[in-house]
C-alpha positions as CSV (number, residue, x, y, z in Angstrom):
1,M,28.6,-6.7,10.0
2,K,25.6,-7.6,7.8
3,Y,21.8,-7.3,8.1
4,F,18.9,-9.0,6.5
5,I,15.4,-7.5,6.6
6,E,12.1,-9.1,6.0
7,S,9.4,-6.5,5.5
8,L,5.9,-7.9,5.7
9,G,2.6,-6.3,4.9
10,C,1.7,-3.1,3.1
11,A,3.6,-0.2,1.6
12,K,2.9,1.8,4.8
13,N,4.9,-0.8,6.7
14,L,7.7,-0.6,4.0
15,V,8.2,3.1,4.9
16,D,9.1,2.0,8.5
17,S,11.4,-0.7,7.2
18,E,13.3,1.8,5.1
19,R,13.8,3.9,8.2
20,F,15.1,0.9,10.1
21,V,17.5,0.1,7.3
22,A,18.8,3.7,7.3
23,L,19.6,3.2,11.0
24,L,21.3,-0.1,10.3
25,M,23.5,1.5,7.7
26,D,24.3,4.4,10.0
27,Y,25.6,1.9,12.4
28,G,27.9,0.3,9.8
29,F,25.8,-2.6,8.6
30,Q,25.8,-3.8,5.0
31,E,23.0,-5.8,3.4
32,S,23.0,-9.6,3.2
33,L,20.8,-11.2,0.6
34,E,20.0,-14.2,2.8
35,P,19.3,-14.4,6.5
36,E,22.0,-17.1,7.1
37,G,24.6,-14.6,5.9
38,A,23.6,-11.9,8.3
39,D,24.7,-10.9,11.8
40,L,21.3,-9.4,12.5
41,V,17.9,-10.3,11.0
42,L,15.1,-7.7,11.3
43,V,11.5,-8.8,10.8
44,N,9.1,-5.9,10.4
45,T,5.7,-7.5,10.9
46,C,2.1,-7.1,9.7
47,A,-0.7,-8.1,12.0
48,F,-3.8,-6.7,10.2
49,L,-5.5,-10.1,9.8
50,Q,-5.3,-13.6,11.2
51,K,-3.7,-14.7,7.9
52,A,-0.9,-12.1,8.5
53,L,-0.2,-13.7,11.9
54,G,-0.1,-17.1,10.3
55,E,2.4,-15.8,7.7
56,L,4.5,-14.3,10.4
57,D,4.6,-17.7,12.2
58,D,5.8,-19.3,9.1
59,V,8.4,-16.6,8.4
60,L,9.9,-16.8,11.9
61,D,10.0,-20.6,11.8
62,E,11.9,-20.5,8.5
63,I,14.4,-17.9,9.6
64,I,15.1,-19.6,12.9
65,D,15.6,-23.0,11.1
66,T,17.9,-21.3,8.6
67,I,20.3,-19.2,10.8
68,D,23.0,-20.2,13.2
69,E,21.7,-18.7,16.5
70,R,25.3,-18.4,17.8
71,K,26.1,-16.0,15.0
72,T,22.9,-14.3,14.0
73,K,20.5,-12.3,16.2
74,V,16.8,-12.0,15.2
75,V,14.9,-8.8,16.1
76,V,11.1,-8.4,15.6
77,T,9.2,-5.2,15.3
78,G,6.1,-3.8,13.6
79,C,2.4,-4.3,14.1
80,V,2.6,-7.6,16.0
81,M,3.9,-5.6,18.9
82,N,0.4,-4.2,19.4
83,R,-1.4,-7.4,18.7
84,A,-0.5,-11.0,19.8
85,L,2.8,-10.1,21.2
86,D,2.5,-12.4,24.3
87,D,1.6,-15.3,22.0
88,F,4.6,-14.8,19.7
89,Q,7.0,-14.3,22.6
90,E,5.9,-17.6,24.0
91,L,6.1,-19.3,20.6
92,F,9.5,-17.9,19.8
93,P,11.8,-17.6,22.8
94,E,14.7,-17.6,20.4
95,I,14.0,-14.0,19.3
96,D,16.8,-11.8,20.6
97,A,14.8,-8.5,20.9
98,W,11.2,-7.3,20.5
99,I,11.1,-3.6,19.4
100,G,7.9,-1.6,19.7
101,L,6.0,-0.4,16.6
102,K,8.0,2.5,15.0
103,D,10.2,2.7,18.1
104,F,13.3,3.8,16.3
105,A,14.9,5.1,19.5
106,A,14.7,1.6,21.1
107,F,16.1,0.0,17.9
108,E,19.0,2.5,17.9
109,A,19.7,1.7,21.6
110,Y,19.8,-2.0,20.7
111,L,22.2,-1.3,17.8
112,A,24.4,0.8,20.1
113,G,24.8,-2.2,22.4
114,F,25.3,-4.6,19.4
115,V,28.2,-2.9,17.6
116,K,31.6,-2.5,19.1
117,K,32.0,1.2,18.2
118,P,28.7,3.0,17.8
119,P,28.6,6.5,16.3
120,E,29.2,9.1,18.9
121,T,26.7,11.6,17.7
122,K,24.3,9.5,15.6
123,K,20.6,10.0,16.3
124,Y,17.5,8.8,14.4
125,T,16.7,11.4,11.7
126,G,13.8,9.7,9.9
127,R,16.1,9.1,6.9
128,R,15.0,6.3,4.6
129,V,16.9,3.9,2.4
130,Q,14.8,2.7,-0.6
131,L,14.4,-1.0,-0.5
132,D,12.7,-1.4,-3.9
133,T,14.7,-0.7,-7.0
134,E,11.7,0.3,-9.1
135,N,11.1,3.7,-10.4
136,Y,8.7,4.9,-7.7
137,V,8.8,5.8,-4.0
138,Y,6.1,5.9,-1.3
139,L,5.4,9.0,0.9
140,R,3.3,8.1,3.9
141,I,1.4,11.4,4.7
142,S,-0.3,10.1,7.8
143,D,-0.5,7.0,9.9
144,G,-3.3,5.4,12.0
145,C,-7.0,5.9,11.4
146,D,-10.0,7.6,13.1
147,N,-12.7,5.8,11.0
148,H,-13.2,2.7,13.1
149,C,-14.8,0.6,10.4
150,S,-16.3,-2.4,12.1
151,Y,-14.0,-5.0,10.3
152,C,-10.7,-3.1,10.7
153,M,-7.9,-3.5,13.3
154,I,-5.8,-0.5,12.2
155,P,-7.0,1.9,15.0
156,S,-6.2,-0.7,17.7
157,I,-2.8,-1.5,16.2
158,R,-1.5,1.8,14.8
159,G,-3.7,4.2,16.8
160,E,-5.6,7.3,15.8
161,M,-4.6,9.2,12.7
162,K,-1.5,11.3,13.0
163,S,-0.5,13.5,10.0
164,E,3.0,14.6,9.1
165,S,3.4,18.3,8.6
166,I,3.5,19.6,5.0
167,E,7.0,21.0,5.7
168,D,8.3,17.6,6.8
169,L,6.7,15.8,3.9
170,V,8.1,18.2,1.4
171,S,11.6,17.7,2.9
172,E,11.2,14.0,2.9
173,A,9.9,14.0,-0.7
174,K,12.9,16.1,-1.8
175,A,15.3,13.6,-0.3
176,L,13.4,10.7,-1.9
177,A,13.6,12.5,-5.3
178,E,17.4,12.3,-5.1
179,S,17.1,8.5,-5.6
180,G,16.1,9.2,-9.2
181,A,12.5,7.8,-8.9
182,T,10.0,9.3,-11.3
183,E,6.8,8.5,-9.4
184,L,5.8,9.7,-6.0
185,V,3.0,7.6,-4.4
186,L,1.1,9.2,-1.5
187,I,-0.2,6.6,1.0
188,A,-2.1,6.7,4.3
189,Q,-5.0,4.8,5.9
190,D,-7.3,7.7,4.7
191,S,-5.6,10.2,2.5
192,C,-8.7,12.4,2.3
193,L,-8.5,13.2,6.0
194,Y,-4.9,14.3,5.8
195,G,-4.1,17.3,8.0
196,V,-7.4,17.4,10.0
197,D,-5.6,16.5,13.2
198,I,-2.8,19.2,12.9
199,Y,-4.4,21.9,10.7
200,G,-8.0,21.6,11.7
201,E,-9.0,21.1,8.0
202,K,-8.5,18.7,5.2
203,A,-5.1,19.8,3.9
204,L,-4.6,17.4,1.0
205,P,-4.9,20.3,-1.6
206,R,-2.2,22.3,0.2
207,L,0.0,19.3,0.3
208,I,-0.4,18.5,-3.4
209,E,0.4,22.1,-4.3
210,A,3.6,21.9,-2.3
211,L,4.7,18.5,-3.6
212,H,4.0,19.5,-7.2
213,E,6.8,22.0,-7.0
214,I,9.5,19.3,-6.4
215,E,11.7,18.7,-9.4
216,G,12.4,15.1,-10.3
217,F,9.0,13.6,-9.9
218,H,6.9,13.5,-13.1
219,W,4.0,11.5,-11.6
220,I,2.2,12.0,-8.3
221,R,-0.4,9.3,-7.4
222,I,-2.7,9.4,-4.4
223,M,-3.8,6.1,-2.9
224,Y,-6.4,5.3,-0.2
225,M,-9.0,8.0,-0.9
226,H,-11.9,7.2,1.5
227,P,-15.2,7.9,-0.3
228,D,-16.8,9.3,2.8
229,H,-14.2,12.1,3.0
230,F,-13.5,13.0,-0.7
231,E,-14.6,16.6,-1.4
232,F,-16.3,17.1,-4.8
233,E,-14.4,20.4,-5.4
234,W,-11.1,18.5,-5.3
235,T,-11.5,17.5,-8.9
236,E,-10.1,20.9,-9.7
237,L,-6.7,19.7,-8.4
238,W,-6.4,17.2,-11.2
239,K,-7.1,20.0,-13.7
240,H,-4.5,22.4,-12.3
241,F,-1.6,20.1,-11.4
242,P,-0.4,18.1,-14.5
243,K,1.8,15.8,-12.4
244,L,-1.2,14.5,-10.5
245,L,-2.4,11.3,-12.2
246,P,-6.1,11.1,-12.9
247,Y,-6.1,7.7,-11.0
248,F,-8.6,7.4,-8.2
249,E,-8.3,4.7,-5.7
250,I,-11.6,4.8,-3.8
251,P,-12.2,1.8,-1.6
252,I,-16.0,1.4,-1.3
253,Q,-15.9,-2.1,0.4
254,H,-19.6,-2.6,-0.5
255,A,-22.6,-0.8,-2.1
256,S,-25.5,-2.2,-0.1
257,D,-26.8,0.5,2.2
258,R,-27.5,-2.1,4.9
259,I,-24.0,-3.6,4.8
260,I,-22.3,-0.1,4.5
261,K,-24.1,0.9,7.8
262,L,-23.0,-2.3,9.5
263,M,-19.5,-1.6,8.4
264,N,-19.7,1.8,10.2
265,R,-19.2,3.6,6.9
266,K,-21.4,6.4,5.6
267,K,-21.9,6.7,1.8
268,G,-24.4,4.2,0.4
269,Y,-25.2,3.2,-3.1
270,H,-26.6,6.4,-4.5
271,Q,-24.0,8.7,-2.8
272,L,-21.2,6.5,-4.0
273,K,-22.5,6.5,-7.5
274,E,-22.9,10.3,-7.3
275,L,-19.2,10.6,-6.3
276,F,-17.9,8.4,-9.1
277,D,-20.2,10.1,-11.7
278,H,-19.0,13.5,-10.6
279,I,-15.3,12.6,-10.9
280,K,-15.9,11.1,-14.3
281,S,-17.9,14.1,-15.6
282,E,-15.2,16.5,-14.4
283,I,-12.2,14.4,-15.4
284,P,-13.3,12.2,-18.4
285,Q,-9.9,10.4,-18.5
286,A,-10.2,9.3,-14.9
287,I,-9.4,5.6,-14.1
288,F,-10.9,4.0,-11.0
289,R,-9.6,1.4,-8.6
290,T,-11.6,0.1,-5.6
291,T,-11.7,-2.8,-3.1
292,I,-14.8,-4.8,-2.1
293,M,-15.3,-7.1,0.8
294,L,-17.6,-10.2,0.6
295,N,-19.2,-12.4,3.3
296,Y,-19.5,-9.6,5.9
297,P,-21.6,-10.8,8.8
298,G,-25.3,-10.8,7.7
299,E,-24.5,-10.2,4.0
300,S,-27.2,-11.8,1.8
301,E,-27.4,-12.7,-1.8
302,K,-29.5,-9.6,-2.3
303,D,-26.7,-7.4,-0.8
304,R,-24.2,-9.0,-3.2
305,N,-26.6,-8.4,-6.2
306,T,-26.7,-4.7,-5.2
307,L,-22.9,-4.6,-5.1
308,R,-22.7,-6.3,-8.5
309,K,-25.2,-3.9,-10.0
310,F,-23.1,-0.9,-8.7
311,L,-20.0,-2.4,-10.4
312,E,-21.9,-2.8,-13.6
313,E,-23.1,0.8,-13.6
314,V,-19.8,2.4,-12.6
315,D,-16.8,1.9,-14.9
316,I,-14.1,0.7,-12.4
317,L,-11.1,-0.8,-14.1
318,H,-9.3,-2.3,-11.1
319,V,-11.4,-4.2,-8.5
320,G,-9.6,-5.8,-5.5
321,I,-11.8,-8.5,-4.0
322,F,-11.4,-9.7,-0.4
323,S,-13.3,-12.0,2.0
324,Y,-14.2,-10.8,5.4
325,S,-11.9,-12.0,8.1
326,P,-13.3,-12.2,11.7
327,E,-10.9,-10.3,14.0
328,K,-11.8,-10.6,17.7
329,D,-11.2,-6.9,18.6
330,C,-13.5,-5.7,15.8
331,K,-17.1,-4.8,16.2
332,G,-18.3,-7.1,13.3
333,Y,-16.8,-10.1,15.2
334,N,-19.6,-10.0,17.7
335,A,-22.5,-9.6,15.3
336,P,-25.7,-11.2,16.7
337,N,-26.7,-14.6,15.4
338,Y,-23.5,-14.7,13.3
339,Q,-21.6,-17.9,12.6
340,F,-18.6,-17.4,10.4
341,N,-18.2,-19.7,7.4
342,W,-14.6,-19.3,6.2
343,Q,-15.1,-21.6,3.2
344,K,-18.1,-19.7,2.0
345,G,-16.0,-16.5,2.0
346,E,-13.2,-18.1,0.2
347,N,-15.5,-19.5,-2.4
348,L,-17.2,-16.2,-3.0
349,M,-13.9,-14.4,-3.3
350,V,-12.6,-16.8,-5.9
351,A,-15.8,-16.8,-7.9
352,W,-16.0,-13.0,-8.0
353,A,-12.3,-12.7,-8.7
354,M,-12.6,-14.9,-11.7
355,E,-15.7,-13.1,-12.9
356,F,-14.1,-9.6,-12.6
357,A,-10.8,-10.8,-14.1
358,E,-12.8,-11.5,-17.3
359,I,-14.5,-8.2,-17.1
360,K,-11.2,-6.4,-16.6
361,E,-9.7,-8.2,-19.6
362,E,-12.5,-6.9,-21.8
363,K,-12.0,-3.3,-20.4
364,M,-8.2,-3.5,-21.0
365,Q,-8.8,-4.0,-24.7
366,K,-10.0,-0.4,-25.0
367,F,-6.4,0.7,-24.5
368,V,-5.1,-1.2,-27.5
369,G,-4.1,1.3,-30.2
370,T,-3.8,4.2,-27.7
371,N,-0.7,6.1,-26.7
372,H,0.5,6.6,-23.1
373,A,3.6,7.4,-21.1
374,F,5.5,4.3,-20.1
375,L,7.4,4.5,-16.8
376,V,10.4,2.2,-16.8
377,D,10.9,0.0,-13.7
378,G,13.6,-2.3,-15.1
379,Y,14.8,-4.6,-17.8
380,V,14.1,-8.4,-18.2
381,P,17.1,-9.9,-20.1
382,T,15.3,-13.3,-20.6
383,M,12.4,-11.5,-22.3
384,G,14.5,-8.9,-24.1
385,A,12.0,-6.3,-22.9
386,F,11.7,-3.3,-20.5
387,V,9.2,-3.7,-17.8
388,G,7.2,-0.9,-16.3
389,R,3.8,0.6,-16.0
390,L,1.4,3.0,-17.7
391,W,-0.1,5.8,-15.7
392,F,-3.3,3.9,-14.9
393,Q,-1.3,1.0,-13.3
394,A,-0.3,1.6,-9.6
395,P,2.8,-0.1,-8.3
396,E,2.4,-3.7,-7.2
397,I,-1.4,-4.0,-7.6
398,D,-2.5,-3.2,-11.1
399,G,-0.3,-5.3,-13.3
400,I,2.7,-4.3,-15.5
401,A,3.6,-3.3,-19.1
402,Y,6.3,-4.4,-21.4
403,T,8.1,-2.8,-24.4
404,Q,11.1,-4.1,-26.3
405,F,12.6,-0.8,-27.4
406,L,13.2,2.5,-25.6
407,P,15.6,5.4,-25.9
408,E,18.8,4.9,-24.0
409,D,18.5,5.7,-20.2
410,A,14.8,6.6,-20.6
411,L,12.7,6.7,-17.5
412,L,9.5,7.9,-19.3
413,A,8.7,7.4,-22.9
414,E,5.5,7.5,-25.0
415,V,4.4,4.1,-26.3
416,E,1.4,2.6,-28.1
417,V,-0.4,-0.3,-26.5
418,V,-0.5,-3.2,-29.0
419,D,-1.9,-6.0,-26.9
420,A,-3.6,-6.4,-23.5
421,I,-4.7,-9.1,-21.1
422,T,-6.0,-8.8,-17.6
423,H,-2.8,-7.8,-15.8
424,E,-0.3,-7.2,-18.7
425,L,0.1,-4.7,-21.5
426,W,2.4,-5.1,-24.4
427,C,3.5,-1.8,-26.0
428,H,5.6,-0.4,-28.9
429,Y,7.8,2.6,-28.6
430,N,6.9,5.4,-30.9
431,E,10.1,6.9,-32.2
């Protein structure tokens, strides 16, 4: 028997997909590279935005048009189960089974009825099978969110924050290290609040200390550090744990105090600047990434000018730019006297993205002539070059790096940057 999986959405969803695949393999399934060659197609969905629901509609249409329904069963799971399920069940009666979000027991029960000879003692263990072949793995330290930002669907889809224990995360990370990956990427909806629900305190420092002891990983990267919950004294972590990359992803969303308040967030312009300035003063080599949201209900040109001023004053290398999306179950959707203009948001996003791409390209030039560790993700025969990333490039979002020569079987090597554009770095290996 063969399976095909379509994993939609973010890296946090990918973790669930890898657990579903582990179950499939436990039940004797082998991977198919195409849905038409599979006995079972599993679609793990994203439902964060209306655009994600539109993408899911297209994906399911394409799969159903491609497969032979007499041979291939289609199973849907993921975030759509907690949003728009009734609509999709009506649209796609062809779907064989709808499995609840992270309901691995229900999926295992489905598999037990699907195969002729299910394992007698097999039970869901949380094991993961890495789907990406690159030189990194994700560790989801918590799921769900307690912040209730006024534009965000996560609490209504994935629930309140639930942290994994340090013991379980260390055990999972050790198992992931056996894959040979060099980089461990910590993810959550809000990494800074990790542990509050189970330990009564922010336990991120304790977790970092425990993970740092694991052999195999050379880099540890923390993503999704909410600025409202980052503790100033945490900069000591980056001084004491050399595997911890001085890469700070701090999603501000905006810098106008008025818009921040409407978003149900706390730190405004001066507090945010104080945070970034503190990190840079304590860790001069720090590199920042952030995300911003344009066209929030009530946003004015003055608010955008405030945001632009902040981004001019704080040296942030990577800026992800998004346009507000009106989601019916979010507080911002019912803003008084608000009429959403989708095209305005798209135009703003495109214009700002072009502007900050030029700014980033200028900033990337400062790396030319400097030496950095190059993490190898693969080799591109048509280019005759290894592809990977330098430490200030997070997987999938910050671009890539290339070098033509590396020692045999190298996973990390020191290189010199010889050329740079917005999303690509060309490097030379220093023998």
